[in-house]
C-alpha positions as CSV (number, residue, x, y, z in Angstrom):
1,G,52.9,-162.5,116.3
2,N,53.9,-165.9,113.6
3,Y,57.2,-167.4,114.5
4,T,59.8,-169.0,112.6
5,V,63.0,-170.7,112.3
6,D,66.1,-171.0,109.9
7,V,67.7,-174.5,110.0
8,T,71.6,-174.3,107.9
9,Y,73.2,-176.9,106.6
10,D,76.7,-176.8,104.4
11,G,75.0,-173.7,102.9
12,I,71.3,-174.7,103.0
13,T,68.4,-173.6,104.8
14,E,65.4,-175.1,105.5
15,T,62.6,-173.3,107.1
16,S,59.6,-173.9,109.4
17,D,56.5,-173.6,109.6
18,P,55.2,-170.6,111.1
19,V,53.9,-171.1,114.9
20,I,51.6,-168.6,115.9
21,L,52.3,-166.9,120.2
22,L,49.4,-165.2,121.9
23,V,49.5,-163.7,125.0
24,G,46.5,-163.1,127.3
25,S,47.4,-160.0,128.9
26,T,43.1,-159.6,131.3
27,T,40.9,-162.2,132.8
28,N,37.8,-160.9,130.8
29,D,39.2,-162.0,127.8
30,Y,37.2,-165.4,127.3
31,S,33.9,-163.6,126.9
32,T,35.3,-161.4,124.3
33,A,37.6,-163.6,122.2
34,V,33.9,-166.3,122.5
35,L,31.5,-164.0,121.1
36,A,33.6,-162.3,118.7
37,N,33.4,-165.3,116.3
38,N,29.1,-165.5,117.3
39,P,29.0,-169.0,118.7
40,V,25.0,-169.6,117.7
41,A,25.2,-171.3,121.3
42,W,26.9,-171.2,124.4
43,W,26.4,-172.8,127.9
44,R,28.9,-171.1,130.0
45,L,27.3,-173.3,132.8
46,G,28.3,-171.7,135.9
47,E,24.7,-171.5,137.8
48,L,24.5,-171.2,140.9
49,S,21.2,-173.3,141.9
50,G,18.4,-174.0,139.6
51,T,17.4,-176.3,136.7
52,D,18.6,-173.8,133.9
53,A,21.8,-174.4,131.0
54,L,21.5,-171.1,130.3
55,D,23.0,-169.7,126.7
56,S,24.5,-167.0,126.7
57,A,25.2,-166.6,123.4
58,G,22.6,-163.6,122.3
59,S,22.6,-165.1,118.9
60,A,19.5,-164.0,116.8
61,G,17.5,-167.6,116.4
62,G,18.9,-168.5,120.2
63,P,18.2,-168.2,123.5
64,Y,19.2,-171.9,123.4
65,D,19.1,-173.1,126.8
66,G,19.5,-176.3,128.3
67,I,17.9,-178.1,131.4
68,Y,20.2,-179.3,133.9
69,L,19.3,-182.9,135.0
70,P,19.3,-183.4,139.0
71,L,22.0,-184.7,139.7
72,V,24.1,-182.2,138.2
73,P,26.1,-180.8,141.2
74,L,26.8,-176.7,140.3
75,D,28.5,-173.8,141.1
76,Q,31.5,-175.8,140.9
77,A,35.8,-173.9,140.4
78,G,35.3,-173.5,136.5
79,A,38.8,-173.7,133.6
80,I,39.1,-170.3,133.1
81,L,41.8,-168.6,135.2
82,G,41.0,-165.4,137.4
83,D,36.9,-165.1,136.3
84,P,34.7,-166.4,138.6
85,D,31.9,-167.9,136.4
86,R,31.7,-171.6,137.4
87,A,31.5,-174.7,136.0
88,A,29.3,-177.9,136.1
89,R,29.9,-181.3,137.4
90,F,28.6,-184.7,136.0
91,V,29.2,-187.5,137.8
92,D,28.7,-191.4,135.3
93,T,25.0,-191.7,135.5
94,A,21.7,-190.6,133.9
95,D,20.8,-187.9,135.4
96,A,23.8,-186.2,135.2
97,K,23.7,-184.4,132.6
98,V,22.4,-181.3,129.9
99,S,19.4,-181.8,128.0
100,V,19.4,-178.6,124.7
101,D,15.8,-179.6,123.0
102,F,16.0,-180.3,119.5
103,D,16.3,-177.2,116.9
104,E,17.9,-177.1,112.9
105,D,20.3,-174.2,113.9
106,L,22.5,-177.2,116.3
107,N,22.6,-179.3,113.9
108,P,23.6,-178.3,109.7
109,A,22.8,-180.5,107.5
110,G,25.7,-181.9,105.4
111,G,28.2,-180.3,104.3
112,N,27.9,-176.6,106.2
113,A,30.7,-176.0,108.2
114,F,30.4,-176.0,112.6
115,S,32.8,-176.1,115.6
116,V,32.0,-177.5,118.8
117,E,34.4,-176.2,121.9
118,A,34.0,-177.6,125.7
119,W,36.7,-177.3,129.4
120,V,36.9,-180.7,130.6
121,L,38.4,-181.5,133.8
122,V,38.5,-185.2,133.6
123,E,38.3,-187.5,137.3
124,G,37.0,-191.2,135.7
125,L,38.0,-192.7,132.8
126,G,36.7,-196.0,131.5
127,G,34.3,-196.6,128.5
128,Q,33.3,-193.5,126.7
129,R,33.0,-190.5,128.4
130,P,30.6,-188.1,126.7
131,I,31.5,-184.1,126.9
132,V,28.7,-182.9,124.1
133,T,26.4,-185.9,121.9
134,S,24.5,-184.5,119.1
135,L,24.0,-187.9,118.0
136,D,21.3,-189.8,115.9
137,D,22.8,-193.7,117.2
138,Y,21.0,-196.5,115.0
139,S,22.5,-198.4,114.9
140,D,27.3,-199.0,114.6
141,T,27.2,-198.2,111.5
142,E,24.3,-195.7,110.8
143,K,24.7,-192.6,112.9
144,Y,23.9,-188.8,112.6
145,G,25.2,-185.6,114.2
146,Y,28.6,-184.9,115.7
147,T,30.5,-186.1,118.9
148,L,32.8,-184.4,120.8
149,T,33.8,-187.4,122.9
150,I,36.4,-189.7,125.1
151,T,37.3,-193.4,123.9
152,S,37.0,-196.5,125.7
153,A,40.4,-196.2,125.4
154,G,41.1,-192.5,127.1
155,N,41.8,-190.7,124.1
156,W,40.3,-187.9,122.6
157,R,37.7,-188.0,120.3
158,F,35.8,-185.2,117.9
159,G,33.5,-187.5,115.5
160,T,31.0,-186.6,112.7
161,G,27.8,-189.2,111.5
162,R,28.0,-191.0,108.7
163,Y,24.9,-193.1,106.4
164,A,26.4,-193.4,102.3
165,P,27.9,-197.1,100.6
166,P,30.6,-197.6,101.2
167,A,31.1,-196.3,104.0
168,F,29.4,-195.6,107.4
169,G,29.5,-195.2,111.5
170,L,31.5,-192.3,112.1
171,T,34.4,-190.4,110.5
172,T,37.4,-189.6,113.9
173,A,39.7,-187.5,114.5
174,D,41.4,-189.3,117.4
175,G,43.6,-187.6,119.8
176,P,46.3,-188.1,122.1
177,A,45.1,-190.2,125.6
178,A,42.7,-187.6,127.8
179,V,44.6,-186.7,131.2
180,P,42.7,-186.6,134.0
181,L,42.2,-184.1,137.2
182,E,43.9,-181.2,134.4
183,W,41.4,-178.5,132.4
184,T,41.4,-179.0,128.6
185,H,40.8,-177.1,125.9
186,L,39.2,-179.3,123.0
187,V,37.8,-178.0,120.6
188,G,35.7,-180.0,117.0
189,V,36.1,-178.4,114.1
190,Y,34.1,-180.0,110.9
191,S,34.8,-177.8,107.5
192,G,33.5,-179.6,105.3
193,S,36.4,-181.6,103.4
194,S,37.8,-182.8,106.5
195,N,37.0,-183.4,110.8
196,T,40.1,-182.0,112.8
197,L,40.5,-182.0,117.2
198,Y,42.4,-179.5,118.7
199,V,43.9,-179.9,121.8
200,N,45.0,-176.6,124.5
201,G,45.0,-174.6,121.7
202,Y,47.0,-177.3,119.0
203,P,45.3,-179.3,116.1
204,V,46.6,-183.0,117.2
205,A,44.1,-184.8,114.4
206,S,42.4,-184.8,111.4
207,V,40.8,-186.8,108.9
208,S,39.3,-186.2,105.8
209,V,35.6,-186.3,104.9
210,T,35.2,-187.9,101.4
211,D,31.6,-186.9,100.0
212,F,30.0,-190.3,101.5
213,E,31.7,-189.1,104.8
214,Y,29.7,-186.7,105.3
215,V,26.7,-185.6,108.5
216,Q,23.8,-186.6,106.3
217,P,21.7,-185.3,106.8
218,G,22.8,-184.5,110.0
219,N,20.6,-185.1,113.5
220,F,16.8,-184.8,112.6
221,E,15.1,-184.9,115.5
222,V,17.3,-186.2,119.1
223,P,18.2,-183.7,121.9
224,L,22.0,-182.0,122.4
225,W,23.4,-183.6,124.9
226,I,26.3,-182.3,127.6
227,G,28.0,-185.3,129.8
228,A,25.8,-188.1,128.1
229,V,24.7,-190.3,124.4
230,G,21.9,-191.4,124.3
231,A,20.9,-195.2,122.6
232,A,19.4,-195.3,118.8
233,Y,16.3,-194.9,116.5
234,G,16.2,-191.9,117.0
235,T,14.9,-192.2,120.8
236,P,17.7,-191.3,123.3
237,G,16.0,-192.7,126.7
238,P,17.9,-193.2,129.7
239,G,21.3,-192.9,128.1
240,T,24.2,-195.0,127.4
241,S,27.4,-193.7,128.6
242,F,28.1,-191.1,130.6
243,F,31.1,-187.9,130.7
244,D,32.3,-187.7,134.8
245,G,34.2,-184.7,135.1
246,L,33.7,-180.6,135.6
247,I,32.6,-179.3,131.6
248,D,32.7,-175.4,131.0
249,E,32.3,-173.1,128.6
250,V,31.0,-175.7,126.0
251,A,29.9,-173.4,122.2
252,F,28.8,-174.4,119.5
253,Y,29.4,-172.4,115.5
254,D,27.9,-172.3,112.5
255,S,31.0,-172.1,111.2
256,A,35.2,-173.7,110.9
257,L,37.2,-171.5,113.6
258,S,40.6,-171.5,112.0
259,G,43.6,-172.5,113.5
260,A,44.1,-168.7,115.2
261,D,40.8,-168.1,116.7
262,V,41.3,-171.9,118.2
263,L,44.8,-171.0,119.8
264,E,43.3,-167.2,120.6
265,H,40.3,-168.9,123.2
266,Y,42.8,-171.1,124.5
267,A,45.3,-168.0,125.2
268,A,41.9,-166.0,126.9
269,G,41.2,-168.9,129.3
270,L,44.7,-168.4,130.7
271,P,45.4,-164.5,131.1
272,S,49.0,-163.7,131.9
273,D,47.6,-161.2,135.4
274,A,45.0,-164.1,136.9
275,P,45.7,-166.1,140.1
276,P,46.5,-169.5,141.4
277,Q,43.8,-171.8,141.1
278,F,44.2,-174.5,143.1
279,T,42.1,-177.9,141.3
280,L,43.1,-180.6,144.5
281,E,42.3,-179.0,147.7
282,P,44.4,-180.7,150.5
283,G,42.8,-182.5,153.5
284,D,42.2,-183.8,156.8
285,V,44.6,-186.4,158.2
286,L,43.5,-188.6,161.2
287,S,47.9,-188.9,162.6
288,D,48.7,-190.4,166.1
289,I,51.5,-188.2,167.9
290,S,54.4,-190.1,166.1
291,G,53.3,-190.7,162.8
292,Q,54.9,-189.2,159.6
293,V,52.1,-187.5,158.0
294,T,51.7,-185.7,154.3
295,F,49.6,-183.5,152.5
296,T,48.6,-183.2,148.7
297,V,47.6,-180.6,146.9
298,A,47.3,-179.0,142.8
299,V,47.5,-176.0,141.8
300,R,46.8,-174.3,138.5
301,S,48.8,-171.6,137.2
302,V,49.7,-169.5,133.9
303,G,53.4,-169.8,135.6
304,E,56.1,-171.0,137.5
305,T,54.4,-171.0,141.6
306,T,56.3,-171.7,144.7
307,Y,54.6,-172.7,148.3
308,Q,54.8,-173.0,151.9
309,W,52.9,-174.8,153.9
310,Q,52.0,-172.8,157.5
311,K,50.7,-174.2,160.0
312,D,48.1,-172.1,162.0
313,G,49.0,-168.9,159.7
314,I,52.5,-169.5,160.5
315,D,55.2,-170.6,158.0
316,I,56.5,-174.2,158.7
317,P,60.6,-174.3,157.9
318,G,61.7,-175.6,154.6
319,A,57.6,-177.0,153.9
320,T,58.0,-175.6,150.5
């Protein structure tokens, strides 16, 4: 539902903007939420082996299957709590990306709304870290298409290309700093008049796209890449920058998702009945008999968690 708060001082009352509370209820809500918005393509990246990154959207023009390059480790823990679907790891190299052949359905012409979505877990920063790009990068000033990425400064970014005087390059909505080793839900929305970046269900940056700063005419020849961005002049080459971490549940829509849609997707990825998920497992430690040892673990959960360390299946007193 929608919630507001009234604040009153000296007989004068102000009412806050409404906020939406969504509560996930089952472990299969995420697929339902995504498919309800009719994605053009949806790469779950859950394959256990092979080279095909399958499109699960089932749209009329598809499937828009991609190809895993050989250095993408598959069968990684996925982003959606309680969902057995897996994720893919991208390891900061040219042979660790997914390539989807160019198609006009994935590259709207100027003025046509679209959205791009992904869950990511960053393992390495430094330099640009592209997540999803369909970008014909002709030069620093001449770009066509769109990108969902991490900037060289370490911030989330959604950008669309522009090439019309007096402005060139990218129109970008830049968000807060990326947080490593945490699953983050990202959505970039181009409405036809603005770019908006959502992080974990909420809008964090929005920028107006004027009549001379639009996607014109969109990327018209370069493949869509997951985990990489290519070079210039219609020939991406092996790529110039690469993601370092896990990527999951990449989707492309030929519409502008609403704020309620985005928040529903995020909430559906965190169903209330899902078990905790380890994001960092404890590792073996070598120590002498008199040494002190520290084991480290990280867990992802919807609610508050408790811990109890054990040795040989027996609780260690005070190790909580």
